[in-house]
C-alpha positions as CSV (number, residue, x, y, z in Angstrom):
1,M,-132.5,58.1,100.6
2,Q,-133.3,59.1,103.9
3,E,-131.6,62.4,105.0
4,K,-130.3,62.8,108.2
5,I,-130.3,65.7,110.7
6,L,-127.9,65.7,113.7
7,V,-129.7,67.5,116.8
8,V,-127.2,69.1,119.1
9,E,-129.1,70.8,122.5
10,D,-128.4,69.8,126.0
11,E,-132.1,70.4,127.4
12,K,-133.6,66.3,126.6
13,G,-136.9,67.8,126.0
14,I,-137.0,70.1,123.7
15,R,-134.3,67.7,122.3
16,D,-136.7,64.4,122.1
17,T,-139.3,67.0,121.0
18,I,-137.3,68.4,117.7
19,A,-136.6,64.7,117.2
20,I,-140.3,63.7,117.2
21,F,-141.3,66.7,115.0
22,L,-138.8,65.7,112.5
23,Q,-139.1,62.0,112.9
24,R,-143.0,62.3,111.4
25,E,-141.1,63.9,108.1
26,A,-139.4,60.5,107.6
27,Y,-136.0,62.3,108.6
28,Q,-133.6,60.2,110.3
29,V,-132.5,62.0,113.7
30,L,-129.1,61.8,115.4
31,K,-129.0,63.5,119.3
32,A,-126.1,65.1,121.1
33,F,-126.0,66.8,124.6
34,D,-123.5,69.0,123.5
35,G,-120.9,70.2,120.8
36,D,-118.2,67.5,122.2
37,D,-120.5,64.9,121.7
38,A,-121.9,66.2,118.6
39,L,-118.1,65.7,117.0
40,E,-118.0,61.9,118.2
41,I,-121.2,61.5,116.6
42,L,-119.6,63.3,113.5
43,K,-116.4,61.3,113.7
44,E,-118.7,58.6,112.3
45,E,-121.9,59.2,110.5
46,K,-121.9,61.7,107.8
47,V,-125.5,64.2,108.1
48,D,-127.3,66.1,105.8
49,L,-128.4,69.0,108.6
50,I,-127.1,70.1,111.9
51,L,-129.5,71.8,114.4
52,A,-127.6,73.5,117.1
53,D,-128.4,75.4,120.6
54,I,-125.8,78.0,121.2
55,M,-125.5,77.9,125.1
56,M,-124.0,74.8,126.1
57,P,-121.9,72.7,128.5
58,K,-118.5,71.8,127.5
59,I,-118.4,73.2,123.7
60,D,-121.0,75.7,123.0
61,G,-122.8,75.9,119.6
62,I,-120.4,78.5,118.4
63,K,-117.4,76.5,119.1
64,L,-118.6,73.5,117.0
65,L,-119.6,75.9,114.6
66,K,-116.0,77.0,114.3
67,I,-114.6,73.5,114.4
68,L,-116.3,72.4,111.0
69,R,-116.1,75.4,109.3
70,A,-112.4,74.8,109.9
71,R,-112.5,71.8,108.6
72,N,-113.8,72.9,105.6
73,D,-117.4,70.8,106.4
74,L,-120.1,73.0,104.6
75,T,-123.2,70.8,106.6
76,P,-126.3,73.0,106.6
77,F,-126.1,74.4,110.0
78,I,-129.2,76.2,112.1
79,F,-128.6,78.0,115.5
80,L,-131.6,77.6,117.7
81,S,-131.2,80.4,120.1
82,A,-132.9,82.8,122.8
83,K,-133.9,86.0,122.2
84,S,-131.0,87.1,124.7
85,E,-128.3,85.5,122.2
86,N,-128.4,87.7,119.6
87,C,-124.5,89.2,119.7
88,D,-123.7,85.3,119.8
89,K,-126.5,84.5,116.2
90,V,-124.6,87.4,114.8
91,N,-121.7,85.6,115.4
92,G,-122.9,82.9,114.5
93,L,-123.9,83.8,111.0
94,D,-120.6,85.5,110.4
95,L,-119.0,82.0,110.9
96,G,-120.8,80.3,108.3
97,A,-124.0,79.5,109.7
98,D,-126.8,78.9,107.4
99,D,-129.8,80.3,109.2
100,Y,-130.8,80.4,113.0
101,I,-134.4,80.1,115.3
102,T,-135.3,81.7,118.1
103,K,-136.1,79.9,120.8
104,P,-139.4,79.0,121.6
105,F,-140.3,78.2,118.0
106,E,-143.6,76.8,116.3
107,P,-143.2,73.2,114.3
108,D,-144.0,74.2,111.0
109,E,-141.4,76.8,111.4
110,L,-138.9,74.8,112.1
111,L,-139.8,72.3,110.0
112,A,-139.9,75.2,106.6
113,R,-137.0,75.8,107.7
114,V,-135.3,72.2,107.3
115,R,-137.0,71.5,104.1
116,S,-135.4,75.0,102.4
117,H,-131.3,74.7,104.1
118,L,-132.0,70.7,102.8
119,R,-133.6,71.6,99.2
120,R,-130.5,73.8,98.6
121,Q,-128.3,70.9,100.0
122,R,-129.5,68.7,97.0
123,Q,-129.5,71.2,94.5
124,F,-126.1,71.6,95.3
125,K,-125.3,68.1,95.3
126,N,-127.2,67.8,91.9
127,E,-125.3,70.3,90.2
128,D,-121.7,68.7,92.0
129,D,-122.3,65.2,90.2
130,D,-124.9,62.9,88.4
131,L,-127.1,62.3,91.4
132,I,-130.5,63.7,92.0
133,Y,-132.1,63.1,95.5
134,V,-136.1,64.3,95.9
135,G,-137.3,62.6,99.3
136,D,-136.1,59.2,100.0
137,L,-135.3,58.8,95.8
138,C,-132.0,59.0,94.4
139,L,-131.5,58.9,90.8
140,D,-128.3,57.8,89.7
141,K,-127.4,58.9,86.0
142,K,-124.7,57.5,85.4
143,A,-125.7,53.7,86.8
144,K,-129.2,54.4,84.9
145,L,-130.9,53.3,88.2
146,I,-133.3,55.1,90.9
147,K,-132.9,53.9,94.7
148,N,-135.9,54.1,97.6
149,R,-134.7,54.9,101.1
150,G,-131.5,53.5,99.8
151,Q,-133.0,50.4,98.2
152,K,-133.0,49.9,94.6
153,I,-136.0,50.1,92.9
154,A,-136.7,47.4,90.0
155,L,-137.5,49.7,86.9
156,T,-137.9,49.0,83.1
157,N,-136.3,51.5,80.6
158,K,-138.7,53.4,79.6
159,E,-140.0,54.0,83.5
160,Y,-136.0,55.1,84.1
161,Q,-136.6,57.5,81.3
162,I,-140.0,59.0,82.7
163,M,-138.0,59.4,86.2
164,E,-135.2,60.7,85.0
165,L,-137.0,63.3,82.5
166,L,-139.7,64.5,85.7
167,M,-136.5,64.3,88.2
168,S,-134.1,66.7,86.0
169,N,-136.7,69.3,85.8
170,L,-138.2,69.2,88.9
171,G,-141.6,71.4,89.3
172,E,-142.1,71.6,85.6
173,V,-144.8,69.9,84.0
174,F,-144.8,67.6,80.8
175,S,-148.2,66.4,79.2
176,A,-148.5,62.7,78.7
177,E,-148.2,63.6,74.5
178,Q,-144.9,65.7,75.4
179,I,-143.8,62.6,77.5
180,Y,-144.0,60.3,75.0
181,E,-142.1,62.0,72.4
182,R,-139.7,63.0,75.0
183,I,-139.1,59.0,75.5
184,W,-140.3,57.4,72.3
185,K,-139.0,60.6,70.0
186,E,-142.0,60.1,68.2
187,K,-145.5,61.4,68.0
188,P,-148.2,59.4,69.8
189,I,-151.3,58.0,68.6
190,G,-152.6,58.2,72.3
191,T,-151.9,58.5,76.3
192,D,-152.7,55.1,77.5
193,T,-149.5,53.9,77.3
194,I,-148.0,56.8,79.7
195,L,-151.3,56.5,81.8
196,V,-150.0,52.9,82.4
197,H,-146.7,53.3,83.0
198,I,-147.4,56.7,85.2
199,R,-149.6,54.1,87.2
200,R,-146.7,51.3,87.6
201,L,-144.5,53.5,88.6
202,R,-146.6,55.1,91.1
203,Q,-147.3,51.3,92.3
204,K,-143.3,51.2,92.4
205,I,-141.6,54.3,93.9
206,E,-144.7,55.5,96.0
207,D,-145.7,54.4,99.5
208,N,-149.5,54.6,98.9
209,P,-150.2,54.7,95.4
210,H,-153.2,56.2,95.8
211,H,-152.0,59.6,97.4
212,P,-148.5,60.0,95.8
213,R,-146.3,62.1,97.3
214,Y,-143.4,61.9,93.7
215,I,-145.2,61.8,90.6
216,K,-148.3,64.5,90.7
217,V,-151.2,65.0,88.2
218,V,-151.5,68.7,87.4
219,W,-155.2,68.0,85.6
220,G,-155.9,68.7,82.5
221,I,-152.2,69.3,82.0
222,G,-150.1,66.5,82.8
223,Y,-147.5,65.4,85.3
224,K,-144.6,66.6,87.7
225,I,-142.3,66.3,90.6
226,E,-141.9,68.8,92.7
227,G,-138.4,68.7,94.8
228,D,-140.1,68.4,98.1
C-alpha cells in the first residue's frame, strides 16, 4: 500500500521541493498551504504522516497539532522549524509531536526521519491487527492475500506462505532448507523448489525482479525481507 504524507508549508517553493523528494521515494503526497487547509484535506483523506511548518498564517503548526491530538488523532507528526523557533519546537514536542527537522535541511535527513516514523507506524499497525505493511506491500493474514499498491497479487498457496513467513519476521534470514521445512513440514531433498518459488515471487511482487526491493539474498545464507 502506497503510504500517504501530508506536507503543510506556506512557502510554495519549500512545499513543492519536499513533495518532489517524497514522490521520488514512491510516497503519495498531499500538499496544504496552512493548518486550516490541512484540516480541510484531513476531512476527506487519511494520511500516514504529517510534515508541518510551525510558522504559518491562520492555523499554524502548533495549533494544528493541538487540534489533531485533541481529536485523539495519533498520526505521526514532524515539525519543520527555523532555528529561531526553539521554544515552539519544545512546546510542540510536549504537545505530542513525534519529531522536528530544522530548516534548512538535507534531503537525506528528511527522508531518513520520514522512513523511521513510518516504520514505527507500520510496526504499531502490525501489532494492532493482522495486516503487515512493507513498502507498497500489504499482507492480510486473515484474508490470506497480499496487495501491491492496493492491487491483489495472484499467489499460489505456497508462495503466500513463503511471503507470510518472511514478512512476519522482518530482517530475519531464512535458509532455503529452513523455508522448505517451515512450509512443506518435511526435510528437503534439495533447494531447487525454493529457488523456483523465490524467482516466481520476485516476478510477481518486484518492479524489477533483477534488482529486488523486497526479497533480498544474503549470499551463502538465505533470504530475508527488511522493514524498509
